[in-house]
N, C-alpha and C positions, 0 to 999 in steps of 0.2 A: 471153222469159224471160230472155235474156242482158241485153238492156238495163234491164229492169226490177231485175236483180241488181246491175248497174253502177251503176245510178242510188241504189240503196239502200246500197251499199257507200260511195258518195262522202257519204252521209248519215251513216252510221256514222264515217266518216273525220273529218268535220267536227264531229261531237259528241265523238269522242275528242281531237280538236284541242283544241276546247274546254275539256274537262277537264284535259288536261296542261298546256295554257298558262296557265291562270287562276291567278295567285297570291296577291294580297291578297285575305285572307278576313275573316271574322268575328272570328277570334281576336285577341287583343291581343299573342300571342308574335310577335316580331319577328325577322329575320334580314336580314341584308346584301343587297340584291337582287344585288350583283356575284357572290355565292355561289351564285345561284339559276340552274340550267339547265334550263329547260323541255324536256319530251320532244317535244312538239310546240307548233308556233307556232298560235295561233288562226286566222291568215290562210292556213295551210297547205292547199294544195290536192293536194298530192302526200305519200306517205309520206316521214318523214326518211329519212337515210342509214341510220341503225340499224335500220331495217325493210326496206332495200331487198333483202335478201337473205332475208327470210322468205317462206315459201310459206303463204298463207292459203286455198288451194283446200280444206284440210279443214273449215276454218270454214264456208265458204260450202256444202261439199257436205252438211255436217250440218244447216244452217239449211234447205237446200232439201229435203233428205230428211224433216225433221220436217214441212214444209209439205206435202208431197207424200204422205206415207205414214203419218203419225202417225193412228190411228184417231178419237181425239176431238179434233177440230178446235177446240172451245171451250177446249181448254187452252192453244193456241198464241197466247198474248198476247207480241205483239212488245216492249212496253215490259217486261214481266218478263224476256224473254229476253235484252234488251239489259242490264237490270240485272244478270242473272245473269252475263252476258259479262264487265262491267265489274268486280264483284265477285270473280270468278273470278282476273281479271287482278291485281287489288290483292293478293287472298289468297295469290298465288303468291310474292311477296314473303318471305312467311315470317314477317312482323312482326305481332304481336297488335295493336299500337296504330296500325298504317298501315291504314286501313278505308275503305271506301265506303260513304255512308250514303244510301239511297233517301229520297225525301221525308218518309214518315212517320217514320223512324228519325232522321233529320235534325232534324225538328222536335221529337222527343222530347228530344233532345239539347239542343237550344237552351233547351227548356223547363226542363230540369234546372239549367242554369246561370243561367237568370233565378230560380230558386229556387219553381218550381210545376210540378207534373206529376200525372198520376193513374196509379197503379200501386200497388206494396208498399213502396217506400221503401227500397231496398238498392242501394249501390254493388256493381258486378260488375268481376271482374278475370279475367284469363287467365293461368293459371300451370301448366307442364308440360301443356299442350294441354287443360287442365281448366277449365271455369267455375267460379269460387268467389266467394264474399261476400268483398269487401274491408270493408264495413262495413255494418251496418243503420243507418239514420237514425233517431237519437233520438225515439221515441213513434211510430214509424211501424208499420203492419200487420205488416212482416216482423219487427220486434224485438218486438212483442207476441205474434207466433206462435212466438218463440223461436230465429229464426235469429240466427247469430253469425258474426261475423268469422272467417274460416279455413275456413268450412263450404263443400262442394262441391257443385255442383247437378247431379245425375245425369240428372234427367228433368225436362221442363215438361208437365203435362196428360199423362203418359204417354209421351211422345217423348222418346228419348234425346238428349241434348245433344253427343253425342260428335261431334267434328268442327264443331261449330257455333262462329260467330264471336260477338264480344261483341254487336254490333248486332243478329244474329238473336236471340241469347238476350232481349236486352232488349224486342226487337219482340214476342217470344213472352209475356214476363211482364207488360208493361204493357197496360193496358185500362180501360174505362170503370169508374167509382165504382160499388161495389155489386156488381161481378162477382166470380167466384172463380177463382182459379189455384190447382193442386196441383204443388207442388214435391215431386220427391224427392230427399232430403238427405243427404248423407253427413257427419256432424258431425266436425269436427276431432279427431283421436285416437281415432276410433272406426270400427269394421269393420261395422257395424250400420247400413244406411241407413233412413229413415222419411220417409214421407209427411207433408208438411204442407199443409193449406188454408189459402189465406190471402186474404180479402176485400180487394179493391182500393179505394183511396180517394184523395181529393185530397191531394197531399204538398206540404206548404208547407216549405221548407228556410229556416230563419234562419240567415244565416251566422256572425253572432256574438251572444253572449249573456255577460252578466258583471255582476259587481257586488262591492262591498266587504262582505267577512265578518269578523266576530269569530272567532278561531279555535275558541272553544267553542261556535259555533253553526254551524260547518260540519258539514253532513250527510253520513252514510254513512261516517264515520271514528271511530275509537276514539281517546280521548285519551290516548295514551301518556304516560310519566313526561317525556318532553321537552315535548310539548304541553301538558301541564298548567302548566309553568311560564311558557308564553306565551299561555295561554289567553283574555288578555283583549287580546292583541295583535291587529292587523287583516291581513288579505291582499286583494289584487284576485284575484278568479278570472275568467278569461276561458276561454270555450268558443267554440273557430274551427271550424265544421263543415264550410264548404268554401271555396273561392275562387272567387266567382261574380261575377256582374253587378253586384252592389250591395255585395259585400264591403267595399269601400275606403269606402265613401260611410257604411255602417252602423258601420265600425271608428272612423272618424274621430268620429262622433256618440257613440258611447260612451266612448271613451277621453279625450275632451275633457272629458266630465261627469266621469268617474272621476278625472281628474287633478286637477281643482279641489277634490275632496272630501279628496284625500290629502296635499296641498301642506301642508307644516309639521305634519303629523299625525305626533306621536312615537309612536303605537303602531303606525303602518305598518311592515311588515316586507318588503314586496315583492309580486311578481306569479306567479302560477301561470298558464302559458298552457297549456290542455289541447288537445292536437292529436289525440287518440286518435279513431280510425275518422273521420279527415279524408282523403276520398280526392284531394283536391288540386283543380286548376281552372287558372286563367291563371297563368303564370309571372311577369307583371308585377304581379300581386296579392302574389305571395310576396315579391318585392323590396320593394313598398309597405310591408307589414305588418314585414318585419325592420328597416326604416329607423327604425322607431319607438324602437329599441334600440339602434341603431349611428350613429356619428358620418357625417356627411356624406363622401363618398368614400369610404368602406369597402367591399371587395368583397363581392358577395354570393353572386354565383353565376357560374360560367364556363361558356360554351357551345361546344363542340367540333364542328366540321362533320366530313364524311366526309374532308377532305384533312387533318385535324389542325389547322386553323387555330383558335385560340381567340379568344374575345371576353369581355370580363367586364362585368357588369351591378353598378352599385354603388349605394349608398344616395345619393339626391339630395334629399331634404327634410331637414328639422330634427325630430326625433323627442322626445316628450314624455318618454320614459323611459329616456334615455340614462344607463348607470351605476346604475339601479335593479336590486336583486336580482331574479332571476328563475329560476324552473325551469320546463321543459318536460315535460310527459308526452304519450309516445307509445306506440302498440302495433302490432301486425300490421295494422292498419286504416288507419295513418297512411302516405299515399302521395303521391310526386310534389310538389307545391307546399308541403305540410306538411314534407316531409323537405328540401325547399331551407330553410326558414325554421329549422328545427331544426339543419342542419348549418353555416348562416352562423352562427347565435349561439352554437353550440359552438366553431367554428374561430376567431371573433373575439373574443368575449367570455368563453369558458371557460364559457359557460351549461351546467348539469348536465341530461341527459336522462333522466329516470327512466320506468320501465314496461317493455316489451317490444321486442324487435328489430322495426323499421319494415317497410313491404311491399317497399321496393326498386325503385322505379320510377325509371330515371334517364335518361329520353329526352324530347325535346321535339317536340310535334306543331303543324304548321301545319294550322289549319282552314280549309277554302275552300268558298266557295258555288259550285256548279257551274250554277245555273240551275234552274228548274222545281222548286225545294224540295230538290234533291239536294244533298249535301256531300260532301268528301274531307276524310279525316285523312291528312296525311303526316308520317311521323317526318323532321325535318330536321336533327337535332342530338342530341348527348347533353348533359347538363349534370354539372358536378363541384362539390363544394363548394369554398369559397375555398382551402383544402389540398390540392385535386387529387384529392379521394376522389369514385370513381364507385359510386353506391350499387346500380347495377342489379342485381338478383337476389340481391342480399344485405342490402340495407336498412342501417339507421344502428343499431348495437349500443348500447344505453342504457349510461350511466355507472355507473347504479344500476339493476341487474335486478330488477323487482319482479313476480311474477305475481299474478294474482287468484286468490282463495281459491275454489274451485268450491263448495265446501261451505257456503259463507257469501256467496252473491252480494250482500247486502245491504251488505256492509263494503267500501269503495274503500279497499284496502290501498295501492294505486298512488298515491292522491292523499294519503294519510296520509303516506306517506314523502316525498312531494315537499313538503309543508308542513313535515316536520322537517328536510330539507335546507335549506330558505328562513330558519329561525328559529333554526337552532343556530350 
């Protein structure tokens, strides 16, 4: 038994060495290699010095006791036990965005960034140790069922979410098309939970959508006295839903087409960039999108490591809409990369933000493939706006605060105000 345990211990250490030593992953987020200090090297055969004084006897005693004494041996799955041990190690850091993803969860995450998955179509977040809805995707089963940004998920199919990680919650909610999941929801600003049944479907996330609109033809707004004087003027409306695998390509295709249509158009007044309910995505995509409106060399976002060392990412291409009037729409579902774009344009070009305070996620994760389909997301730095603002936990406060009218959900008062700001 001792020899078998020693052999298994060696396998565990090699696996952990692989997890800790692997650096370059699928994520486009980059960090200077000199700042990276792996916990373990892939070639390590002995524990690193930092573990030399740790006593692993309890770990192996528990493992052996389960093997010897647990009454239902069919429940003892070594792979699940190993995944559980790794997940526990990662969760001990206490960072909701540093997570271990077993193969199924990691595949779901990648499908989300690729723009297609099966589930209910809602981006989740962790706030005050509670699972909350960052944003339901437009036209998704979640949105159609009445799920809203800011809602708290108390239970999934009757099981309490207390203590759950994001990856656990996602794995429980996602499932094959046509199946039903029941969420116990506590709506924002309410004390009365409600159960909502949602039928899962194939969710296709379109990163970017937009068109040129005559103000008189913009849907879901009232023509105020200000807008009536400009009803024949035109604006570009751009709705950016996420920063995923195809965002940059789709963005270029759309804005190139729109730019040709508004060039030398005397009725064109500017751009509405709608980042509401945009949960974020790749940092490099946020830099790419920001560069459409800022001169080359303009600082877009700062990264700050644990040692306090800062590096700045700047606009590195020639944008089509530099100097074009623009107003940005944000709300509590605007997170991460969407906050980077909003902060960069406000700090550099005095672009006004209209709507509600954003979510407030100010950290950067490195995504790593660990082999066998598993993945690891590690928070490697925090990001700050060009003026040095860290949004984490507090979000970006809009220049013009405009709540939506709960009594008239058909009216988009935020979009209405944004267009007023653009044309006045």
